[in-house]
C-alpha positions, -999 to +999 in steps of 0.1 A: +305+351+558+315+347+595+346+369+591+350+398+614+386+409+607+397+432+579+404+468+571+404+493+542+426+524+540+424+551+514+456+571+508+449+605+493+471+635+483+467+662+510+467+691+485+444+677+458+425+649+477+432+626+447+432+589+456+468+577+455+463+542+468+439+518+486+449+491+510+425+463+515+431+433+539+407+406+549+383+381+535+371+389+500+396+417+495+399+406+459+362+414+454+369+451+463+402+459+448+387+470+414+370+500+431+403+514+443+419+508+410+391+526+392+393+555+416+431+559+409+427+554+371+400+581+369+417+606+392+389+604+417+391+623+450+385+607+483+354+629+487+341+617+454+348+581+463+330+585+497+301+602+480+294+574+456+265+551+463+276+518+479+250+491+484+240+482+520+248+459+535+279+450+515+316+448+519+320+477+495+307+500+522+341+496+538+357+515+509+331+543+513+339+545+551+376+546+545+372+573+519+350+593+543+376+588+571+401+608+551+380+638+560+370+625+595+333+620+586+331+582+586+306+568+611+318+532+615+354+537+628+369+524+661+371+551+687+408+560+695+421+544+727+432+567+754 
């Protein structure tokens, strides 16, 4: 696609881990928004969302990574600047 900018953020309840919202910015965000909506509608937790199979290499992996990042287990996140 030639696009390198974008981000996905999963917002989850601290006590229950239920997905409360998903922010998606970048090219083809509209192709991904349904997954966040489905997670919210079904009461999915961020752990469940991160554990679902996401095809590789696809943009949907960004949702998986964002869900995994809720628990600090994502592997493709920028390192914090010091």
